[in-house]
C-alpha positions as CSV (number, residue, x, y, z in Angstrom):
1,M,264.6,93.8,84.9
2,E,268.0,92.1,84.5
3,Y,271.3,93.8,83.7
4,N,274.8,92.7,82.8
5,W,278.1,94.6,82.3
6,L,279.4,93.8,78.9
7,N,282.5,95.8,79.8
8,K,283.5,97.4,83.1
9,N,287.0,98.8,83.1
10,N,286.7,102.2,84.9
11,N,286.4,104.1,81.6
12,R,285.1,107.7,81.6
13,E,282.4,107.0,79.1
14,L,279.5,104.6,79.3
15,I,277.0,103.1,76.9
16,V,273.7,102.1,78.4
17,F,272.1,99.5,76.1
18,F,268.4,98.4,76.4
19,G,268.0,95.2,74.4
20,G,265.0,93.7,72.7
21,W,262.4,91.3,73.9
22,S,263.6,87.7,74.5
23,F,267.3,88.6,74.4
24,D,270.1,88.6,77.0
25,S,273.7,89.7,76.8
26,H,275.2,86.5,75.2
27,P,274.7,87.5,71.5
28,F,276.4,90.9,72.1
29,E,279.6,89.6,73.7
30,C,281.3,89.6,70.3
31,M,281.2,93.4,70.0
32,D,284.3,95.4,70.8
33,S,283.7,97.9,73.7
34,G,286.6,100.2,72.8
35,D,287.3,102.7,75.5
36,R,283.8,102.7,76.9
37,D,282.1,100.7,79.6
38,I,278.9,99.0,78.5
39,I,275.9,98.0,80.6
40,M,273.0,96.1,79.1
41,F,269.4,95.9,80.5
42,Y,267.0,93.2,79.4
43,D,264.0,91.1,80.5
44,Y,261.2,93.6,80.9
45,S,259.0,91.3,82.9
46,D,259.3,94.2,85.5
47,L,260.9,97.6,85.0
48,N,262.7,98.0,88.3
49,I,266.3,99.2,88.1
50,P,268.3,99.0,91.4
51,E,269.0,102.4,92.8
52,N,272.7,101.6,93.2
53,I,273.0,100.8,89.5
54,L,271.3,104.1,88.6
55,N,273.7,106.0,90.9
56,E,276.6,104.2,89.3
57,I,275.5,105.1,85.8
58,S,275.1,108.7,86.8
59,N,278.7,108.9,87.9
60,Y,280.1,108.6,84.3
61,S,281.3,111.8,82.7
62,K,279.7,110.9,79.4
63,K,276.8,108.6,78.8
64,I,275.3,107.3,75.5
65,L,271.9,105.5,75.4
66,I,271.5,102.9,72.7
67,T,268.1,101.1,72.6
68,W,266.9,98.3,70.3
69,S,263.5,97.0,69.4
70,M,261.4,96.8,72.6
71,G,264.2,98.6,74.4
72,V,263.3,101.8,72.5
73,F,259.9,101.9,74.2
74,T,261.2,100.7,77.6
75,A,263.9,103.4,77.9
76,Y,261.4,106.1,76.9
77,Y,258.9,104.7,79.4
78,L,261.6,105.0,82.1
79,K,263.0,108.3,81.0
80,D,262.1,110.1,84.2
81,K,264.1,107.6,86.2
82,L,267.1,107.6,84.0
83,P,270.0,110.1,84.1
84,E,270.7,112.6,81.4
85,F,272.4,111.3,78.3
86,D,274.8,113.0,75.9
87,K,273.3,111.1,73.0
88,K,270.2,108.8,72.6
89,I,270.0,106.4,69.7
90,A,267.1,104.2,68.7
91,V,267.8,101.0,66.7
92,N,265.0,99.2,64.8
93,G,262.3,100.3,67.2
94,T,260.0,103.1,68.2
95,P,258.3,104.4,71.3
96,Y,255.0,102.9,70.0
97,P,255.9,99.2,69.8
98,I,252.4,98.0,69.1
99,D,250.9,100.3,66.5
100,N,249.6,99.9,63.0
101,E,251.4,103.0,61.7
102,Y,254.5,103.4,63.9
103,G,255.3,99.9,65.3
104,I,254.4,96.2,65.1
105,P,250.8,96.0,63.7
106,L,248.4,94.9,66.4
107,R,247.3,91.7,64.6
108,T,250.9,90.7,64.0
109,F,251.8,91.3,67.7
110,D,248.8,89.4,69.0
111,L,249.7,86.4,66.8
112,T,253.3,86.6,68.0
113,L,252.1,86.6,71.6
114,K,249.6,83.8,71.0
115,Y,252.3,81.5,69.5
116,A,255.3,82.9,71.4
117,G,256.3,79.6,72.9
118,T,256.4,77.8,69.5
119,G,258.0,80.8,67.8
120,L,260.9,81.0,70.2
121,K,261.9,77.5,69.3
122,G,262.9,78.7,65.8
123,K,260.6,80.8,63.6
124,F,260.9,84.0,65.6
125,Y,264.7,84.1,65.3
126,E,264.5,83.2,61.6
127,N,262.7,86.4,61.2
128,V,265.0,88.4,63.5
129,F,268.0,87.6,61.4
130,S,268.1,88.7,57.7
131,D,269.8,85.5,56.4
132,N,270.8,82.0,57.5
133,K,274.4,82.9,57.9
134,L,273.6,85.5,60.6
135,L,271.2,83.0,62.3
136,Q,274.0,80.4,62.4
137,K,276.3,83.0,64.1
138,Y,273.6,83.7,66.7
139,L,273.2,79.9,67.4
140,E,276.9,79.8,68.3
141,N,276.2,81.9,71.3
142,P,272.4,82.1,71.8
143,V,270.2,83.5,74.5
144,Q,270.4,81.4,77.6
145,R,267.0,82.3,79.1
146,S,264.2,79.7,79.2
147,I,261.3,79.9,76.8
148,E,258.9,80.2,79.7
149,N,260.8,83.3,81.0
150,R,260.7,84.9,77.5
151,V,257.0,84.2,77.0
152,F,256.2,85.7,80.4
153,E,258.2,88.8,79.4
154,L,256.1,89.3,76.3
155,E,252.9,88.8,78.3
156,S,254.1,91.5,80.7
157,L,255.0,93.9,77.9
158,D,251.6,93.3,76.2
159,K,249.8,94.4,79.4
160,L,252.0,97.4,80.0
161,I,252.0,98.7,76.4
162,K,248.2,98.3,75.9
163,N,247.5,100.0,79.2
164,T,250.0,102.9,78.8
165,K,249.2,106.1,76.8
166,I,252.5,107.2,75.3
167,N,252.8,110.7,74.0
168,Y,256.2,110.8,72.4
169,D,257.7,114.3,72.8
170,G,259.6,114.1,69.5
171,K,262.9,115.2,71.2
172,F,264.0,112.3,73.4
173,Y,265.9,110.4,70.8
174,N,268.5,112.2,68.8
175,S,268.7,109.7,65.9
176,A,267.4,106.4,64.7
177,I,269.0,103.5,62.8
178,I,266.6,101.5,60.7
179,G,267.2,98.2,58.9
180,N,265.9,98.2,55.3
181,S,264.6,94.6,55.6
182,D,263.2,94.4,59.1
183,K,260.7,91.5,59.4
184,I,259.7,92.3,63.0
185,I,258.9,96.0,63.0
186,P,258.1,97.0,59.4
187,T,260.7,99.4,58.0
188,K,258.0,101.7,56.6
189,N,256.4,102.1,60.0
190,Q,259.8,103.0,61.5
191,I,260.3,105.6,58.8
192,N,256.8,106.9,59.6
193,M,258.0,107.4,63.1
194,W,261.4,108.9,62.7
195,G,261.3,110.8,59.4
196,N,264.6,112.7,58.8
197,K,266.1,111.4,62.0
198,A,266.5,108.0,60.4
199,K,269.7,106.4,59.1
200,I,268.7,103.5,56.9
201,I,271.2,100.6,56.7
202,D,271.3,97.3,54.9
203,C,270.2,94.8,57.6
204,G,267.3,93.0,59.2
205,H,265.9,93.4,62.7
206,F,269.1,92.4,64.4
207,P,271.8,94.6,63.0
208,F,274.6,94.0,65.6
209,Y,276.5,91.4,63.6
210,N,276.9,94.1,61.0
211,F,279.2,96.0,63.4
212,K,282.5,95.1,65.0
213,S,282.1,97.6,67.8
214,W,279.7,99.8,69.6
215,D,281.6,102.8,68.3
216,E,280.5,102.0,64.8
217,I,276.9,102.3,65.8
218,C,277.6,105.7,67.4
219,K,279.3,106.9,64.3
220,I,276.4,105.9,62.0
221,A,274.0,107.8,64.3
222,N,276.2,110.9,64.1
223,Q,276.3,111.0,60.3
């Protein structure tokens, strides 16, 4: 697993952000951190977090977990290794990322995996963003990882998810934000998962260009 500090300024509060498959920190650099430090985890080819980073995270007086897409599953999978959080927010994802009722339908996921190399050259990101204007904004500061690296990540996730029995406890996440036009994880499947914990907003799978700051996400989750 890789990590990057989007903001590190000795603030008392920290947001720990688990990103989605194929992403890195570049598309999120436009978001205002406010008076919080922000650390992002990504690339789930392996799920090892350095012990010194976990210790550093634990030292913050207030910690908020924000997870997106595959990061929703990953953070829950790692929950016993992570510190306690004051708030845990899922964004356009579920603990069951490959699931016909609660996640990406199995056939859709297998096709994505089969053609991942081709999809990452364009079609996948066309589906991630709800319109061409948002896609063009992404292309101004896109992911810097190689296609081969991102394909390997998805292959690794495929093996992990299909060989892991997840029993979601119903309590880990305090709230969920769902895009009403998500083309990656069907909106209705996310609603099946989260029920009355869900806040539905007008966006596609990638909602972050809808916000100017991380604080806006926290406020929506608190509504």
